[in-house]
C-alpha positions as CSV (number, residue, x, y, z in Angstrom):
1,X,-13.2,-30.5,55.7
2,X,-13.9,-27.6,53.3
3,X,-17.6,-27.0,53.4
4,X,-17.7,-24.2,50.9
5,X,-20.4,-24.5,48.2
6,X,-19.2,-25.5,44.7
7,X,-20.7,-23.5,41.8
8,X,-21.5,-25.1,38.4
9,X,-21.9,-23.2,35.2
10,X,-25.5,-24.1,34.1
11,X,-25.4,-26.4,31.1
12,X,-26.7,-24.8,27.8
13,X,-28.4,-27.1,25.3
14,X,-28.2,-26.7,21.5
15,X,-24.6,-25.7,20.8
16,X,-23.2,-27.7,23.7
17,X,-22.0,-24.5,25.4
18,X,-21.3,-24.0,29.0
19,X,-22.4,-20.6,30.4
20,X,-19.7,-19.0,32.4
21,X,-20.5,-16.4,35.2
22,X,-18.6,-13.6,33.2
23,X,-18.0,-13.6,29.5
24,X,-15.3,-11.6,27.7
25,X,-16.2,-8.3,26.1
26,X,-15.9,-7.3,22.5
27,X,-12.6,-7.4,20.7
28,X,-11.0,-4.5,19.0
29,X,-11.3,-3.3,15.5
30,X,-7.7,-4.1,14.7
31,X,-5.2,-7.0,15.0
32,X,-2.9,-7.3,18.0
33,X,0.4,-5.4,17.7
34,X,3.9,-6.7,18.6
35,X,6.9,-4.7,19.8
36,X,10.4,-5.8,20.3
37,X,12.9,-8.2,18.8
38,X,12.7,-12.0,18.6
39,X,11.9,-14.2,15.7
40,X,13.1,-17.6,14.6
41,X,16.7,-18.5,15.1
42,X,18.7,-21.1,13.2
43,X,18.8,-24.4,15.0
44,X,22.5,-23.9,16.0
45,X,21.6,-20.6,17.8
46,X,18.5,-21.8,19.8
47,X,20.4,-21.4,23.1
48,X,21.0,-17.7,22.4
49,X,19.0,-15.4,24.7
50,X,16.1,-13.7,22.9
51,X,14.7,-10.2,23.0
52,X,11.3,-9.6,24.5
53,X,8.3,-9.8,22.2
54,X,5.5,-7.6,23.6
55,X,2.0,-7.8,22.3
56,X,-0.8,-5.3,23.1
57,X,-4.5,-6.1,22.5
58,X,-6.2,-4.1,21.1
59,X,-3.5,-3.3,18.6
60,X,-1.9,0.1,18.4
61,X,-4.1,2.4,16.2
62,X,-7.2,0.3,16.7
63,X,-10.6,2.1,16.6
64,X,-14.1,1.3,17.6
65,X,-12.8,-0.9,20.4
66,X,-15.5,-2.3,22.8
67,X,-14.7,-0.7,26.2
68,X,-15.8,-3.8,28.0
69,X,-12.6,-5.5,27.1
70,X,-10.6,-7.6,27.0
71,X,-7.6,-5.3,27.1
72,X,-4.2,-7.0,27.7
73,X,-0.5,-6.9,27.3
74,X,1.6,-10.1,27.0
75,X,5.3,-10.8,26.6
76,X,7.2,-13.8,25.3
77,X,10.9,-14.3,26.1
78,X,11.0,-11.7,28.8
79,X,9.1,-10.1,31.7
80,X,7.0,-7.0,32.1
81,X,8.7,-4.3,34.2
82,X,6.0,-1.6,34.2
83,X,2.7,-1.2,32.4
84,X,0.5,1.9,32.2
85,X,-2.7,2.6,30.3
86,X,-3.9,6.1,30.6
87,X,-7.1,7.9,29.5
88,X,-7.2,11.3,27.8
89,X,-7.1,13.1,31.2
90,X,-4.0,11.2,32.2
91,X,-5.7,9.0,34.7
92,X,-4.2,5.5,34.9
93,X,-6.5,2.6,34.3
94,X,-6.5,-0.2,36.9
95,X,-4.9,-3.4,35.9
96,X,-3.5,-6.7,37.2
97,X,-0.1,-8.2,36.5
98,X,0.3,-11.9,36.5
99,X,2.6,-13.5,39.1
100,X,5.2,-14.5,36.4
101,X,5.0,-11.0,35.0
102,X,4.3,-12.2,31.5
103,X,0.8,-10.7,31.2
104,X,-1.2,-7.7,32.3
105,X,-5.0,-7.1,32.0
106,X,-7.3,-4.2,32.5
107,X,-9.3,-4.6,35.8
108,X,-12.1,-2.0,35.1
109,X,-14.3,-1.0,32.2
110,X,-13.1,1.7,29.9
111,X,-15.1,4.7,28.8
112,X,-16.9,5.2,25.5
113,X,-15.3,7.3,22.8
114,X,-11.9,7.8,24.4
115,X,-8.3,7.3,23.3
116,X,-6.1,5.2,25.7
117,X,-2.3,5.3,25.6
118,X,0.1,2.5,26.5
119,X,3.5,3.1,28.2
120,X,5.9,1.0,30.2
121,X,8.6,-1.6,29.4
122,X,9.6,-5.2,29.4
123,X,13.0,-6.8,29.8
124,X,14.0,-9.6,27.4
125,X,15.9,-12.7,28.2
126,X,18.8,-11.0,26.5
127,X,18.7,-8.3,29.2
128,X,17.6,-5.5,26.9
129,X,14.6,-3.2,27.6
130,X,11.7,-3.0,25.1
131,X,9.4,0.0,25.4
132,X,5.6,-0.4,25.5
133,X,3.8,2.2,23.4
134,X,0.8,2.9,21.1
135,X,-2.8,4.0,21.6
136,X,-6.3,2.8,20.7
137,X,-9.7,4.4,20.7
138,X,-12.9,3.0,22.1
139,X,-16.2,3.0,20.3
140,X,-18.6,5.9,20.4
141,X,-22.1,4.3,20.3
142,X,-25.0,5.7,18.4
143,X,-27.2,4.6,21.3
144,X,-26.8,2.7,24.5
145,X,-29.1,-0.2,25.4
146,X,-29.9,-1.1,29.0
147,X,-31.2,-4.3,30.4
148,X,-33.2,-5.4,33.5
149,X,-33.7,-8.7,35.3
150,X,-36.9,-10.2,36.8
151,X,-35.0,-11.7,39.8
152,X,-33.8,-9.8,42.8
153,X,-30.8,-10.2,45.0
154,X,-31.4,-12.4,48.1
155,X,-34.9,-13.4,47.0
156,X,-36.4,-16.9,47.1
157,X,-38.5,-18.2,44.2
158,X,-40.5,-21.3,43.2
159,X,-39.2,-24.2,41.2
160,X,-40.7,-23.0,37.9
161,X,-39.1,-19.5,38.0
162,X,-37.7,-18.4,34.6
163,X,-34.9,-15.9,34.4
164,X,-36.0,-13.0,32.2
165,X,-33.7,-10.4,30.7
166,X,-35.5,-7.4,29.1
167,X,-33.7,-4.9,27.0
168,X,-35.0,-1.4,26.7
169,X,-34.6,-1.4,22.9
170,X,-34.5,-4.0,20.2
171,X,-31.3,-6.0,20.0
172,X,-29.9,-6.4,16.5
173,X,-27.0,-8.8,17.3
174,X,-28.7,-11.4,19.5
175,X,-25.7,-13.7,19.4
176,X,-23.5,-11.0,20.9
177,X,-26.1,-10.2,23.5
178,X,-26.5,-13.8,24.4
179,X,-22.8,-14.3,24.8
180,X,-22.9,-11.7,27.5
181,X,-25.4,-13.7,29.6
182,X,-24.4,-16.3,32.1
183,X,-26.2,-18.5,34.6
184,X,-24.3,-20.3,37.4
185,X,-25.9,-22.7,39.8
186,X,-24.9,-24.5,43.0
187,X,-25.9,-27.8,41.6
188,X,-25.7,-29.0,38.0
189,X,-28.7,-27.6,36.1
190,X,-29.5,-28.1,32.4
191,X,-31.2,-25.1,30.8
192,X,-31.2,-22.8,27.8
193,X,-31.8,-19.2,26.7
194,X,-34.7,-18.5,24.3
195,X,-35.6,-15.2,22.6
196,X,-39.3,-14.4,22.8
197,X,-38.9,-11.3,20.7
198,X,-36.3,-8.7,19.9
199,X,-36.1,-7.4,23.4
200,X,-36.9,-10.3,25.7
201,X,-34.7,-13.4,26.3
202,X,-35.5,-16.0,29.0
203,X,-33.5,-18.8,30.6
204,X,-35.3,-21.8,32.0
205,X,-34.2,-25.2,33.2
206,X,-35.2,-28.3,31.2
207,X,-37.1,-29.5,34.3
208,X,-38.2,-27.7,37.4
209,X,-35.4,-26.3,39.5
210,X,-34.1,-28.6,42.3
211,X,-35.2,-27.1,45.6
212,X,-32.5,-25.2,47.4
213,X,-30.5,-24.4,44.3
214,X,-28.5,-21.1,44.6
215,X,-28.4,-19.2,41.3
216,X,-26.2,-16.3,40.0
217,X,-27.1,-14.4,36.8
218,X,-24.8,-12.0,35.0
219,X,-25.8,-9.7,32.2
220,X,-22.3,-8.5,31.1
221,X,-23.3,-6.1,28.4
222,X,-21.4,-2.9,29.1
223,X,-19.1,-2.1,26.2
224,X,-20.5,-4.9,24.1
225,X,-21.5,-4.2,20.5
226,X,-25.1,-5.2,20.2
227,X,-25.4,-4.4,16.5
228,X,-26.3,-1.4,14.4
229,X,-24.2,1.0,16.5
230,X,-25.8,0.0,19.8
231,X,-23.7,-0.8,22.8
232,X,-24.6,-2.0,26.3
233,X,-25.2,0.7,28.9
234,X,-24.4,-1.2,32.1
235,X,-24.0,-4.7,33.5
236,X,-26.7,-6.2,35.7
237,X,-26.4,-9.1,38.1
238,X,-28.7,-11.1,40.4
239,X,-28.1,-13.8,43.1
240,X,-31.2,-15.7,44.4
241,X,-32.4,-19.0,45.7
242,X,-34.9,-21.6,44.8
243,X,-37.1,-22.6,47.7
244,X,-39.2,-25.7,48.5
245,X,-41.1,-27.4,45.7
246,X,-44.8,-26.5,45.6
247,X,-46.9,-27.5,42.6
248,X,-50.6,-26.8,42.1
249,X,-52.6,-29.1,39.9
250,X,-56.0,-27.7,38.9
251,X,-58.5,-29.6,36.8
252,X,-61.3,-27.6,35.1
253,X,-63.4,-30.8,34.7
254,X,-63.2,-32.0,38.3
255,X,-63.4,-28.4,39.7
256,X,-60.6,-29.1,42.2
257,X,-57.3,-27.5,43.1
258,X,-54.7,-29.8,44.6
259,X,-51.6,-28.5,46.3
260,X,-48.4,-30.6,46.5
261,X,-45.5,-29.6,48.8
262,X,-42.3,-31.5,48.1
263,X,-44.3,-34.2,46.4
264,X,-46.9,-34.6,49.2
265,X,-50.5,-33.4,48.8
266,X,-51.3,-30.8,51.4
267,X,-54.6,-29.4,50.2
268,X,-57.6,-30.2,48.0
269,X,-59.8,-27.2,47.4
270,X,-63.1,-27.1,45.6
271,X,-63.0,-24.4,42.9
272,X,-64.8,-22.7,40.1
273,X,-62.9,-21.8,36.9
274,X,-63.6,-20.0,33.7
275,X,-67.0,-20.5,31.9
276,X,-66.1,-22.7,28.9
277,X,-69.2,-21.8,26.8
278,X,-67.6,-18.3,26.4
279,X,-64.2,-18.3,24.6
280,X,-63.3,-15.1,26.4
281,X,-63.7,-16.6,29.8
282,X,-61.9,-19.9,29.6
283,X,-59.2,-20.7,32.1
284,X,-56.2,-21.8,29.9
285,X,-54.7,-25.3,30.2
286,X,-51.0,-25.4,30.6
287,X,-48.2,-24.7,33.1
288,X,-48.6,-21.2,34.5
289,X,-46.1,-19.5,36.8
290,X,-47.0,-17.4,39.9
291,X,-46.1,-13.8,39.0
292,X,-47.2,-11.9,42.1
293,X,-49.5,-12.0,45.1
294,X,-51.8,-9.4,46.6
295,X,-53.9,-9.4,49.8
296,X,-56.6,-7.6,47.9
297,X,-56.9,-6.8,44.2
298,X,-59.4,-4.8,42.2
299,X,-60.6,-6.7,39.2
300,X,-61.8,-4.7,36.1
301,X,-63.0,-6.1,32.7
302,X,-64.9,-3.5,30.6
303,X,-65.9,-6.3,28.1
304,X,-68.0,-7.9,30.8
305,X,-69.2,-4.8,32.5
306,X,-67.4,-5.0,35.8
307,X,-65.0,-2.5,37.4
308,X,-63.0,-2.4,40.6
309,X,-64.5,-5.6,42.0
310,X,-62.2,-6.1,45.0
311,X,-61.3,-9.8,45.8
312,X,-59.1,-11.1,48.6
313,X,-55.9,-13.2,48.5
314,X,-55.2,-12.8,44.8
315,X,-52.3,-14.8,43.2
316,X,-51.5,-13.8,39.6
317,X,-50.7,-16.7,37.4
318,X,-50.5,-15.1,34.0
319,X,-50.7,-11.7,32.3
320,X,-54.0,-12.4,30.6
321,X,-55.9,-11.7,33.8
322,X,-55.8,-15.2,35.3
323,X,-55.6,-15.3,39.1
324,X,-56.3,-17.7,41.9
325,X,-58.3,-15.7,44.4
326,X,-61.0,-15.8,47.0
327,X,-64.6,-15.1,45.9
328,X,-67.5,-15.8,48.2
329,X,-70.3,-15.3,45.7
330,X,-69.3,-18.4,43.7
331,X,-69.0,-20.7,46.7
332,X,-72.2,-22.6,45.7
333,X,-70.6,-23.4,42.3
334,X,-67.1,-24.2,43.6
335,X,-66.4,-27.9,43.2
336,X,-69.4,-28.2,40.8
337,X,-69.4,-25.8,37.9
338,X,-67.2,-23.3,36.1
339,X,-68.7,-19.8,36.2
340,X,-65.8,-17.4,36.5
341,X,-64.3,-14.9,34.0
342,X,-61.1,-17.0,33.7
343,X,-59.8,-16.9,37.2
344,X,-59.8,-19.8,39.7
345,X,-62.3,-19.0,42.4
346,X,-61.8,-20.4,45.9
347,X,-63.6,-19.8,49.1
348,X,-61.9,-16.9,50.9
349,X,-60.7,-19.1,53.7
350,X,-59.1,-21.6,51.3
351,X,-57.7,-18.8,49.2
352,X,-56.0,-17.4,52.4
353,X,-54.4,-20.9,53.1
354,X,-53.1,-21.1,49.6
355,X,-51.9,-17.4,49.5
356,X,-49.8,-17.9,52.7
357,X,-48.0,-20.8,51.1
358,X,-47.1,-19.2,47.7
359,X,-43.8,-18.1,46.3
360,X,-43.4,-16.2,43.0
361,X,-42.2,-18.8,40.5
362,X,-44.4,-21.6,41.8
363,X,-45.9,-23.7,38.9
364,X,-49.7,-24.0,38.5
365,X,-50.5,-26.9,36.2
366,X,-54.0,-26.5,34.7
367,X,-55.7,-29.3,32.7
368,X,-59.1,-30.0,31.2
369,X,-60.0,-26.8,29.4
370,X,-60.5,-26.3,25.6
371,X,-57.8,-23.6,25.3
372,X,-54.0,-23.7,25.8
373,X,-51.7,-21.2,27.4
374,X,-49.6,-19.5,24.7
375,X,-47.7,-16.4,23.7
376,X,-50.8,-14.3,23.5
377,X,-51.2,-14.7,27.3
378,X,-48.4,-12.4,28.3
379,X,-44.9,-12.4,29.6
380,X,-44.4,-15.8,31.1
381,X,-45.6,-18.8,29.0
382,X,-42.2,-20.5,29.1
383,X,-43.4,-23.9,30.2
384,X,-46.1,-24.0,27.5
385,X,-43.2,-24.4,25.0
386,X,-41.8,-27.9,24.6
387,X,-38.2,-28.4,25.5
388,X,-37.3,-29.5,22.0
389,X,-38.8,-26.2,20.7
390,X,-37.3,-24.1,23.5
391,X,-33.8,-25.3,22.8
392,X,-34.0,-24.0,19.2
393,X,-34.9,-20.5,20.3
394,X,-31.4,-19.6,21.4
395,X,-29.6,-17.1,19.1
396,X,-26.6,-19.4,19.1
397,X,-28.6,-22.4,17.9
398,X,-29.8,-20.6,14.7
């Protein structure tokens, strides 16, 4: 029995699209060109052998071609004998010929601002040779835009982990950029891309990831026109896994932190959360995502006159300064009252137990406070947005 894992393109909501692992590059600035004979024959002559009709894409003479492809040659009523595409230095570009010799495709990215020349031939069904010729020029970008991913190869993340693509400059053509992004999963997973601003686009599943899911992400932007003369600098990829399910449920009114592993409660910690009488100290309600963990962390908040207060077993859950960490001075209030500056305080021993169980990407669901997690709280607030709203934030849905 074949035990190889099947991969599924992650289902995209909104336009009913399916994200493929690798999307095609930009098309050329000109129409495809055709060389050779052929053409319609009278009905009485349909059995007559035809001359080869060869088509190159991009067309001969095309300019501002996206170097990411696709770049192809096809033939009708014949077969390709030889195909060569060379750069200005005479170096031949790598390509692949189909088994039936009716098509050839570039197998590597082209360079920016270069002229590429076709040569070769095809033989028609009529036995005559047709030469392959012509040239095209790739785009010379005004600027190149890079991208980075928040996930690393071979890493394991929690079930709430979003995929974040961050561009190093504003993207003018978000549709083109989004078409270069793909998510593929080992089990069917419904999800969608959402633009948080002109540089950041996140993908998250509709529901928490299924534990054990294997994920591949492709950012295929090289050679892609991103608008206003900007082109992608380089492709980026990532392959990672989703681990076990661990969900924290923290209630600011009961002053408890409950930990659930694969649906089973494994811990119930007394806690002290943000002082609610001060709007600047409230622990926000909403689904947070673990972003990092530190055995010790120096806390500083000039507004409240403390600097470099070192706490143990600190787990960051937002970019607004919220952590779950150990803090011995608040043990008398833990389980009884909220006195912190926004963090969730645990006894150091309890904080260590929690710290040891944490994966980046674990959800922390906080309830009971008078403020909600939102865009003002930093990079990851994805789960604070309803699915109905999230699914309208894709460039292709607008």
